[in-house]
A tleap script that builds the chain and sets N, CA, C and O, in Angstrom:
source leaprc.protein.ff14SB
mol = sequence {
  NMET THR GLY ASP ARG MET ILE GLY LEU ALA
  GLY LEU LEU MET SER LEU PHE SER GLY THR
  VAL GLY ARG ALA GLN PRO HIE ALA PHE VAL
  GLY ALA ALA VAL GLN TYR SER CYS GLY ARG
  HIE ASP ILE LEU ILE THR ARG ASP ARG SER
  SER ALA ARG VAL ILE PHE ARG LYS ARG SER
  TYR LEU LEU SER ARG LYS PRO SER ASP ILE
  GLY GLU LYS TYR LEU SER ASN ALA ALA ALA
  LEU ILE ILE ASP GLY ARG ASN ALA VAL PHE
  VAL THR GLY GLU VAL THR ASP LEU GLY MET
  CYS VAL GLU ALA ASP PRO VAL ALA SER ALA
  CHIE
}
set mol.1.N position { 0.854 -1.178 -0.028 }
set mol.1.CA position { 0.028 -0.030 -0.018 }
set mol.1.C position { 0.899 1.265 -0.007 }
set mol.1.O position { 1.818 1.390 0.803 }
set mol.2.N position { 0.606 2.170 -0.875 }
set mol.2.CA position { 1.426 3.392 -0.911 }
set mol.2.C position { 1.083 4.329 0.212 }
set mol.2.O position { 0.011 4.265 0.815 }
set mol.3.N position { 2.073 5.242 0.484 }
set mol.3.CA position { 1.908 6.250 1.509 }
set mol.3.C position { 0.625 7.033 1.393 }
set mol.3.O position { -0.098 7.222 2.372 }
set mol.4.N position { 0.342 7.499 0.158 }
set mol.4.CA position { -0.877 8.314 -0.101 }
set mol.4.C position { -2.106 7.479 0.233 }
set mol.4.O position { -3.036 8.023 0.829 }
set mol.5.N position { -2.172 6.216 -0.104 }
set mol.5.CA position { -3.319 5.434 0.219 }
set mol.5.C position { -3.451 5.163 1.716 }
set mol.5.O position { -4.568 5.085 2.227 }
set mol.6.N position { -2.299 5.014 2.447 }
set mol.6.CA position { -2.386 4.853 3.860 }
set mol.6.C position { -2.901 6.060 4.537 }
set mol.6.O position { -3.681 5.960 5.484 }
set mol.7.N position { -2.458 7.297 4.045 }
set mol.7.CA position { -2.896 8.509 4.596 }
set mol.7.C position { -4.433 8.681 4.347 }
set mol.7.O position { -5.187 9.129 5.211 }
set mol.8.N position { -4.839 8.292 3.103 }
set mol.8.CA position { -6.224 8.420 2.808 }
set mol.8.C position { -7.131 7.508 3.657 }
set mol.8.O position { -8.222 7.895 4.077 }
set mol.9.N position { -6.630 6.274 3.890 }
set mol.9.CA position { -7.348 5.352 4.744 }
set mol.9.C position { -7.394 5.865 6.180 }
set mol.9.O position { -8.444 5.849 6.823 }
set mol.10.N position { -6.249 6.319 6.670 }
set mol.10.CA position { -6.271 6.824 8.056 }
set mol.10.C position { -7.151 8.045 8.205 }
set mol.10.O position { -7.844 8.187 9.213 }
set mol.11.N position { -7.140 8.944 7.208 }
set mol.11.CA position { -7.988 10.137 7.235 }
set mol.11.C position { -9.457 9.776 7.190 }
set mol.11.O position { -10.273 10.384 7.883 }
set mol.12.N position { -9.800 8.782 6.368 }
set mol.12.CA position { -11.134 8.319 6.315 }
set mol.12.C position { -11.612 7.738 7.647 }
set mol.12.O position { -12.717 8.036 8.100 }
set mol.13.N position { -10.793 6.929 8.252 }
set mol.13.CA position { -11.213 6.356 9.581 }
set mol.13.C position { -11.333 7.448 10.553 }
set mol.13.O position { -12.271 7.416 11.349 }
set mol.14.N position { -10.460 8.441 10.579 }
set mol.14.CA position { -10.526 9.536 11.560 }
set mol.14.C position { -11.823 10.331 11.283 }
set mol.14.O position { -12.472 10.733 12.249 }
set mol.15.N position { -12.217 10.569 10.092 }
set mol.15.CA position { -13.412 11.359 9.753 }
set mol.15.C position { -14.665 10.573 10.191 }
set mol.15.O position { -15.662 11.169 10.597 }
set mol.16.N position { -14.607 9.280 10.109 }
set mol.16.CA position { -15.787 8.515 10.514 }
set mol.16.C position { -16.066 8.639 12.029 }
set mol.16.O position { -17.207 8.584 12.489 }
set mol.17.N position { -14.959 8.810 12.771 }
set mol.17.CA position { -15.125 8.855 14.227 }
set mol.17.C position { -15.026 10.321 14.753 }
set mol.17.O position { -15.244 10.531 15.946 }
set mol.18.N position { -14.721 11.289 13.952 }
set mol.18.CA position { -14.557 12.618 14.467 }
set mol.18.C position { -15.793 13.196 15.078 }
set mol.18.O position { -15.684 14.042 15.966 }
set mol.19.N position { -16.959 12.790 14.659 }
set mol.19.CA position { -18.149 13.276 15.223 }
set mol.19.C position { -18.429 12.826 16.623 }
set mol.19.O position { -19.267 13.396 17.322 }
set mol.20.N position { -17.713 11.786 17.035 }
set mol.20.CA position { -17.955 11.234 18.342 }
set mol.20.C position { -16.930 11.685 19.393 }
set mol.20.O position { -17.047 11.312 20.560 }
set mol.21.N position { -15.931 12.480 18.998 }
set mol.21.CA position { -14.949 12.857 19.916 }
set mol.21.C position { -14.811 14.379 19.887 }
set mol.21.O position { -15.167 15.011 18.893 }
set mol.22.N position { -14.287 14.985 20.992 }
set mol.22.CA position { -14.064 16.411 21.011 }
set mol.22.C position { -12.909 16.831 20.243 }
set mol.22.O position { -12.206 15.987 19.688 }
set mol.23.N position { -12.655 18.091 20.168 }
set mol.23.CA position { -11.493 18.637 19.454 }
set mol.23.C position { -10.251 18.150 20.118 }
set mol.23.O position { -10.245 17.915 21.326 }
set mol.24.N position { -9.212 17.994 19.375 }
set mol.24.CA position { -7.904 17.437 19.825 }
set mol.24.C position { -7.325 18.268 20.933 }
set mol.24.O position { -7.285 19.494 20.830 }
set mol.25.N position { -6.867 17.621 22.014 }
set mol.25.CA position { -6.108 18.286 23.027 }
set mol.25.C position { -4.676 17.830 22.949 }
set mol.25.O position { -4.432 16.669 22.621 }
set mol.26.N position { -3.739 18.662 23.227 }
set mol.26.CA position { -2.331 18.256 23.214 }
set mol.26.C position { -2.113 17.176 24.202 }
set mol.26.O position { -2.656 17.238 25.305 }
set mol.27.N position { -1.353 16.199 23.869 }
set mol.27.CA position { -1.011 15.074 24.718 }
set mol.27.C position { -0.120 15.515 25.836 }
set mol.27.O position { 0.876 16.196 25.593 }
set mol.28.N position { -0.428 15.164 27.019 }
set mol.28.CA position { 0.254 15.687 28.217 }
set mol.28.C position { 1.655 15.125 28.408 }
set mol.28.O position { 2.518 15.790 28.982 }
set mol.29.N position { 1.890 13.895 27.926 }
set mol.29.CA position { 3.127 13.192 28.208 }
set mol.29.C position { 3.930 12.932 26.941 }
set mol.29.O position { 4.329 11.792 26.703 }
set mol.30.N position { 4.180 13.952 26.118 }
set mol.30.CA position { 4.969 13.776 24.911 }
set mol.30.C position { 6.338 13.201 25.290 }
set mol.30.O position { 7.018 13.758 26.152 }
set mol.31.N position { 6.743 12.112 24.668 }
set mol.31.CA position { 7.989 11.432 24.974 }
set mol.31.C position { 7.796 10.198 25.809 }
set mol.31.O position { 8.682 9.344 25.844 }
set mol.32.N position { 6.648 10.065 26.501 }
set mol.32.CA position { 6.445 8.869 27.302 }
set mol.32.C position { 5.711 7.818 26.425 }
set mol.32.O position { 4.946 8.169 25.527 }
set mol.33.N position { 5.957 6.582 26.699 }
set mol.33.CA position { 5.219 5.530 25.972 }
set mol.33.C position { 3.787 5.449 26.442 }
set mol.33.O position { 3.513 5.421 27.642 }
set mol.34.N position { 2.857 5.411 25.470 }
set mol.34.CA position { 1.433 5.377 25.774 }
set mol.34.C position { 0.847 4.205 25.031 }
set mol.34.O position { 1.101 4.005 23.843 }
set mol.35.N position { 0.031 3.407 25.775 }
set mol.35.CA position { -0.632 2.269 25.170 }
set mol.35.C position { -1.957 2.680 24.645 }
set mol.35.O position { -2.679 3.449 25.279 }
set mol.36.N position { -2.297 2.162 23.458 }
set mol.36.CA position { -3.617 2.412 22.864 }
set mol.36.C position { -4.264 1.095 22.596 }
set mol.36.O position { -3.607 0.177 22.105 }
set mol.37.N position { -5.549 0.962 22.906 }
set mol.37.CA position { -6.314 -0.254 22.650 }
set mol.37.C position { -7.058 -0.098 21.318 }
set mol.37.O position { -7.805 0.852 21.088 }
set mol.38.N position { -6.807 -1.087 20.460 }
set mol.38.CA position { -7.410 -1.064 19.106 }
set mol.38.C position { -8.275 -2.360 18.960 }
set mol.38.O position { -7.961 -3.246 18.166 }
set mol.39.N position { -9.362 -2.426 19.753 }
set mol.39.CA position { -10.152 -3.643 19.704 }
set mol.39.C position { -9.442 -4.784 20.387 }
set mol.39.O position { -9.171 -4.731 21.587 }
set mol.40.N position { -9.140 -5.817 19.624 }
set mol.40.CA position { -8.414 -6.991 20.149 }
set mol.40.C position { -6.947 -6.808 20.204 }
set mol.40.O position { -6.256 -7.685 20.721 }
set mol.41.N position { -6.419 -5.732 19.710 }
set mol.41.CA position { -4.983 -5.510 19.678 }
set mol.41.C position { -4.633 -4.212 20.376 }
set mol.41.O position { -5.467 -3.314 20.490 }
set mol.42.N position { -3.335 -4.112 20.865 }
set mol.42.CA position { -2.853 -2.929 21.455 }
set mol.42.C position { -1.644 -2.502 20.644 }
set mol.42.O position { -0.957 -3.326 20.040 }
set mol.43.N position { -1.390 -1.172 20.642 }
set mol.43.CA position { -0.176 -0.580 20.109 }
set mol.43.C position { 0.427 0.273 21.201 }
set mol.43.O position { -0.279 0.792 22.065 }
set mol.44.N position { 1.761 0.414 21.154 }
set mol.44.CA position { 2.470 1.263 22.079 }
set mol.44.C position { 3.105 2.399 21.281 }
set mol.44.O position { 3.857 2.153 20.339 }
set mol.45.N position { 2.803 3.639 21.656 }
set mol.45.CA position { 3.293 4.791 20.908 }
set mol.45.C position { 4.150 5.655 21.781 }
set mol.45.O position { 3.749 6.033 22.881 }
set mol.46.N position { 5.386 5.987 21.275 }
set mol.46.CA position { 6.245 6.963 21.912 }
set mol.46.C position { 6.444 8.046 20.914 }
set mol.46.O position { 6.765 7.776 19.757 }
set mol.47.N position { 6.257 9.297 21.337 }
set mol.47.CA position { 6.465 10.416 20.339 }
set mol.47.C position { 7.081 11.585 20.979 }
set mol.47.O position { 7.049 11.764 22.196 }
set mol.48.N position { 7.678 12.426 20.090 }
set mol.48.CA position { 8.227 13.697 20.521 }
set mol.48.C position { 7.775 14.737 19.508 }
set mol.48.O position { 6.795 14.522 18.796 }
set mol.49.N position { 8.461 15.832 19.438 }
set mol.49.CA position { 8.002 16.904 18.536 }
set mol.49.C position { 8.187 16.602 17.048 }
set mol.49.O position { 7.521 17.201 16.203 }
set mol.50.N position { 9.077 15.688 16.734 }
set mol.50.CA position { 9.397 15.394 15.335 }
set mol.50.C position { 9.152 13.985 14.821 }
set mol.50.O position { 9.181 13.733 13.616 }
set mol.51.N position { 8.909 13.065 15.761 }
set mol.51.CA position { 8.683 11.672 15.322 }
set mol.51.C position { 7.885 10.877 16.301 }
set mol.51.O position { 7.635 11.307 17.427 }
set mol.52.N position { 7.481 9.702 15.861 }
set mol.52.CA position { 6.782 8.746 16.688 }
set mol.52.C position { 7.267 7.345 16.429 }
set mol.52.O position { 7.602 7.016 15.292 }
set mol.53.N position { 7.315 6.532 17.415 }
set mol.53.CA position { 7.633 5.104 17.277 }
set mol.53.C position { 6.434 4.381 17.698 }
set mol.53.O position { 5.889 4.629 18.773 }
set mol.54.N position { 5.969 3.414 16.808 }
set mol.54.CA position { 4.838 2.603 17.109 }
set mol.54.C position { 5.303 1.153 17.206 }
set mol.54.O position { 5.984 0.653 16.311 }
set mol.55.N position { 4.935 0.483 18.289 }
set mol.55.CA position { 5.238 -0.928 18.401 }
set mol.55.C position { 3.933 -1.679 18.281 }
set mol.55.O position { 3.001 -1.443 19.049 }
set mol.56.N position { 3.861 -2.592 17.312 }
set mol.56.CA position { 2.673 -3.407 17.034 }
set mol.56.C position { 3.132 -4.813 16.659 }
set mol.56.O position { 3.954 -4.998 15.761 }
set mol.57.N position { 2.595 -5.775 17.352 }
set mol.57.CA position { 2.966 -7.193 17.118 }
set mol.57.C position { 4.476 -7.396 17.061 }
set mol.57.O position { 4.995 -8.021 16.137 }
set mol.58.N position { 5.170 -6.862 18.054 }
set mol.58.CA position { 6.639 -7.020 18.198 }
set mol.58.C position { 7.447 -6.383 17.103 }
set mol.58.O position { 8.648 -6.630 16.999 }
set mol.59.N position { 6.833 -5.582 16.297 }
set mol.59.CA position { 7.493 -4.797 15.175 }
set mol.59.C position { 7.434 -3.357 15.554 }
set mol.59.O position { 6.431 -2.851 16.057 }
set mol.60.N position { 8.571 -2.693 15.293 }
set mol.60.CA position { 8.695 -1.260 15.548 }
set mol.60.C position { 8.672 -0.445 14.271 }
set mol.60.O position { 9.346 -0.778 13.297 }
set mol.61.N position { 7.889 0.630 14.282 }
set mol.61.CA position { 7.791 1.529 13.109 }
set mol.61.C position { 8.210 2.952 13.535 }
set mol.61.O position { 7.658 3.497 14.491 }
set mol.62.N position { 9.128 3.517 12.866 }
set mol.62.CA position { 9.571 4.895 13.157 }
set mol.62.C position { 8.966 5.825 12.036 }
set mol.62.O position { 9.192 5.634 10.841 }
set mol.63.N position { 8.191 6.830 12.513 }
set mol.63.CA position { 7.466 7.676 11.601 }
set mol.63.C position { 7.849 9.144 11.880 }
set mol.63.O position { 8.070 9.496 13.039 }
set mol.64.N position { 7.932 9.991 10.873 }
set mol.64.CA position { 8.242 11.376 10.966 }
set mol.64.C position { 6.917 12.205 11.028 }
set mol.64.O position { 5.960 11.908 10.314 }
set mol.65.N position { 6.893 13.219 11.875 }
set mol.65.CA position { 5.775 14.098 12.003 }
set mol.65.C position { 5.630 14.981 10.756 }
set mol.65.O position { 6.620 15.487 10.228 }
set mol.66.N position { 4.408 15.157 10.301 }
set mol.66.CA position { 4.111 15.984 9.115 }
set mol.66.C position { 3.022 16.917 9.491 }
set mol.66.O position { 2.239 16.621 10.394 }
set mol.67.N position { 2.932 18.118 8.784 }
set mol.67.CA position { 1.878 19.079 9.069 }
set mol.67.C position { 0.533 18.434 8.808 }
set mol.67.O position { 0.407 17.618 7.895 }
set mol.68.N position { -0.477 18.787 9.596 }
set mol.68.CA position { -1.839 18.210 9.455 }
set mol.68.C position { -2.864 19.137 10.002 }
set mol.68.O position { -2.617 19.871 10.959 }
set mol.69.N position { -4.029 19.105 9.389 }
set mol.69.CA position { -5.169 19.773 9.948 }
set mol.69.C position { -6.079 18.901 10.757 }
set mol.69.O position { -7.052 19.367 11.349 }
set mol.70.N position { -5.738 17.560 10.781 }
set mol.70.CA position { -6.536 16.652 11.571 }
set mol.70.C position { -5.623 15.962 12.592 }
set mol.70.O position { -5.078 14.896 12.307 }
set mol.71.N position { -5.458 16.539 13.735 }
set mol.71.CA position { -4.661 15.949 14.770 }
set mol.71.C position { -3.175 15.999 14.416 }
set mol.71.O position { -2.723 16.871 13.674 }
set mol.72.N position { -2.437 15.049 14.963 }
set mol.72.CA position { -0.998 14.953 14.691 }
set mol.72.C position { -0.810 13.780 13.734 }
set mol.72.O position { -1.249 12.658 13.988 }
set mol.73.N position { -0.152 14.081 12.641 }
set mol.73.CA position { 0.115 13.058 11.606 }
set mol.73.C position { 1.535 12.659 11.530 }
set mol.73.O position { 2.409 13.527 11.538 }
set mol.74.N position { 1.839 11.331 11.453 }
set mol.74.CA position { 3.181 10.781 11.359 }
set mol.74.C position { 3.204 9.845 10.244 }
set mol.74.O position { 2.267 9.062 10.085 }
set mol.75.N position { 4.294 9.872 9.391 }
set mol.75.CA position { 4.342 9.069 8.204 }
set mol.75.C position { 5.719 8.394 8.056 }
set mol.75.O position { 6.719 8.915 8.549 }
set mol.76.N position { 5.767 7.282 7.404 }
set mol.76.CA position { 6.963 6.659 6.973 }
set mol.76.C position { 6.615 5.997 5.626 }
set mol.76.O position { 5.468 6.071 5.185 }
set mol.77.N position { 7.553 5.379 4.998 }
set mol.77.CA position { 7.291 4.603 3.706 }
set mol.77.C position { 6.408 3.360 4.003 }
set mol.77.O position { 5.761 2.822 3.104 }
set mol.78.N position { 6.398 2.915 5.291 }
set mol.78.CA position { 5.688 1.676 5.599 }
set mol.78.C position { 4.427 1.855 6.413 }
set mol.78.O position { 3.628 0.923 6.509 }
set mol.79.N position { 4.218 3.026 7.007 }
set mol.79.CA position { 3.050 3.239 7.930 }
set mol.79.C position { 2.607 4.676 8.025 }
set mol.79.O position { 3.302 5.616 7.641 }
set mol.80.N position { 1.392 4.793 8.566 }
set mol.80.CA position { 0.846 6.159 8.807 }
set mol.80.C position { 0.145 6.130 10.230 }
set mol.80.O position { -0.443 5.125 10.627 }
set mol.81.N position { 0.235 7.179 10.896 }
set mol.81.CA position { -0.387 7.315 12.263 }
set mol.81.C position { -0.974 8.691 12.374 }
set mol.81.O position { -0.299 9.678 12.079 }
set mol.82.N position { -2.247 8.785 12.804 }
set mol.82.CA position { -2.880 10.022 13.100 }
set mol.82.C position { -3.412 9.933 14.603 }
set mol.82.O position { -4.131 9.013 14.992 }
set mol.83.N position { -3.011 10.912 15.347 }
set mol.83.CA position { -3.462 10.980 16.727 }
set mol.83.C position { -4.321 12.258 16.876 }
set mol.83.O position { -3.886 13.350 16.512 }
set mol.84.N position { -5.514 12.104 17.401 }
set mol.84.CA position { -6.444 13.255 17.657 }
set mol.84.C position { -6.991 13.093 19.065 }
set mol.84.O position { -7.875 12.266 19.287 }
set mol.85.N position { -6.482 13.870 20.030 }
set mol.85.CA position { -6.901 13.688 21.372 }
set mol.85.C position { -6.472 12.358 21.902 }
set mol.85.O position { -5.293 12.003 21.869 }
set mol.86.N position { -7.480 11.594 22.411 }
set mol.86.CA position { -7.213 10.248 22.996 }
set mol.86.C position { -7.378 9.142 21.925 }
set mol.86.O position { -7.242 7.964 22.257 }
set mol.87.N position { -7.661 9.480 20.683 }
set mol.87.CA position { -7.937 8.556 19.600 }
set mol.87.C position { -6.753 8.534 18.651 }
set mol.87.O position { -6.066 9.538 18.465 }
set mol.88.N position { -6.525 7.355 18.047 }
set mol.88.CA position { -5.469 7.231 17.086 }
set mol.88.C position { -5.930 6.199 15.996 }
set mol.88.O position { -6.743 5.311 16.250 }
set mol.89.N position { -5.376 6.372 14.813 }
set mol.89.CA position { -5.519 5.424 13.707 }
set mol.89.C position { -4.119 5.157 13.205 }
set mol.89.O position { -3.337 6.062 12.917 }
set mol.90.N position { -3.826 3.788 13.107 }
set mol.90.CA position { -2.539 3.336 12.622 }
set mol.90.C position { -2.740 2.319 11.538 }
set mol.90.O position { -3.412 1.308 11.744 }
set mol.91.N position { -2.151 2.578 10.356 }
set mol.91.CA position { -2.178 1.627 9.236 }
set mol.91.C position { -0.825 1.389 8.720 }
set mol.91.O position { 0.030 2.274 8.757 }
set mol.92.N position { -0.593 0.154 8.212 }
set mol.92.CA position { 0.650 -0.195 7.502 }
set mol.92.C position { 0.232 -0.898 6.222 }
set mol.92.O position { -0.958 -1.115 5.990 }
set mol.93.N position { 1.193 -1.250 5.400 }
set mol.93.CA position { 0.856 -2.023 4.198 }
set mol.93.C position { 0.247 -3.373 4.526 }
set mol.93.O position { -0.564 -3.912 3.772 }
set mol.94.N position { 0.669 -3.923 5.704 }
set mol.94.CA position { 0.131 -5.231 6.110 }
set mol.94.C position { -1.094 -5.131 7.063 }
set mol.94.O position { -1.876 -6.078 7.146 }
set mol.95.N position { -1.256 -4.065 7.737 }
set mol.95.CA position { -2.306 -3.926 8.739 }
set mol.95.C position { -3.194 -2.730 8.358 }
set mol.95.O position { -2.781 -1.578 8.495 }
set mol.96.N position { -4.419 -3.012 7.878 }
set mol.96.CA position { -5.315 -1.918 7.521 }
set mol.96.C position { -6.657 -1.979 8.271 }
set mol.96.O position { -7.536 -1.140 8.072 }
set mol.97.N position { -6.784 -2.959 9.109 }
set mol.97.CA position { -8.094 -3.161 9.745 }
set mol.97.C position { -8.076 -2.988 11.284 }
set mol.97.O position { -8.933 -3.564 11.955 }
set mol.98.N position { -7.174 -2.251 11.840 }
set mol.98.CA position { -7.177 -1.990 13.278 }
set mol.98.C position { -8.355 -1.162 13.707 }
set mol.98.O position { -8.863 -1.330 14.816 }
set mol.99.N position { -8.794 -0.279 12.857 }
set mol.99.CA position { -9.843 0.626 13.203 }
set mol.99.C position { -9.405 1.642 14.121 }
set mol.99.O position { -8.206 1.918 14.170 }
set mol.100.N position { -10.268 2.249 14.879 }
set mol.100.CA position { -9.984 3.370 15.841 }
set mol.100.C position { -9.308 2.750 17.084 }
set mol.100.O position { -9.749 1.734 17.623 }
set mol.101.N position { -8.240 3.401 17.500 }
set mol.101.CA position { -7.559 3.009 18.746 }
set mol.101.C position { -7.828 4.124 19.766 }
set mol.101.O position { -7.882 5.304 19.419 }
set mol.102.N position { -7.989 3.728 21.002 }
set mol.102.CA position { -8.235 4.684 22.111 }
set mol.102.C position { -7.114 4.524 23.160 }
set mol.102.O position { -6.705 3.424 23.532 }
set mol.103.N position { -6.657 5.692 23.602 }
set mol.103.CA position { -5.621 5.753 24.621 }
set mol.103.C position { -6.112 4.987 25.840 }
set mol.103.O position { -7.206 5.236 26.348 }
set mol.104.N position { -5.282 4.041 26.306 }
set mol.104.CA position { -5.684 3.211 27.464 }
set mol.104.C position { -5.477 4.130 28.731 }
set mol.104.O position { -4.545 4.928 28.835 }
set mol.105.N position { -6.430 3.929 29.656 }
set mol.105.CA position { -6.326 4.649 30.962 }
set mol.105.C position { -5.152 4.170 31.698 }
set mol.105.O position { -4.941 2.958 31.723 }
set mol.106.N position { -4.358 4.989 32.303 }
set mol.106.CA position { -3.213 4.534 33.093 }
set mol.106.C position { -3.708 3.732 34.280 }
set mol.106.O position { -4.769 4.007 34.840 }
set mol.107.N position { -2.899 2.707 34.664 }
set mol.107.CA position { -3.265 1.938 35.838 }
set mol.107.C position { -2.761 2.676 37.069 }
set mol.107.O position { -1.606 3.095 37.144 }
set mol.108.N position { -3.678 2.823 38.043 }
set mol.108.CA position { -3.352 3.525 39.253 }
set mol.108.C position { -2.308 2.773 40.043 }
set mol.108.O position { -2.360 1.544 40.103 }
set mol.109.N position { -1.369 3.459 40.647 }
set mol.109.CA position { -0.353 2.881 41.466 }
set mol.109.C position { -0.894 2.438 42.783 }
set mol.109.O position { -1.761 3.113 43.338 }
set mol.110.N position { -0.433 1.341 43.314 }
set mol.110.CA position { -0.891 0.836 44.660 }
set mol.110.C position { -0.143 1.555 45.773 }
set mol.110.O position { -0.417 1.273 46.939 }
set mol.111.N position { 0.749 2.433 45.500 }
set mol.111.CA position { 1.543 3.110 46.570 }
set mol.111.C position { 0.764 4.239 47.179 }
set mol.111.O position { 1.259 4.915 48.081 }
savepdb mol mol.pdb
quit
């Protein structure tokens, strides 16, 4: 799947769900690893001002941040990621059916 098709698919998925979520809020922990639940699968995302690393099924994807009007967009030759508030869409050439991912709530410490 080409990069343009991945962006199109990710954008389509985000537009389908955009009516159900509020406007994007900046993520409070840029640089920290954050788990997202995508139905039966989870992804782990670490990001900073210029890039994001996604771990899915024991594979790591490094993506560069690109300008976007719909949340934060990250791209590579192999994958696309859009984060809008607590929601994310991640697609690769091999994985196109994850659907909407939602940021997992942090587990409270027992201390």
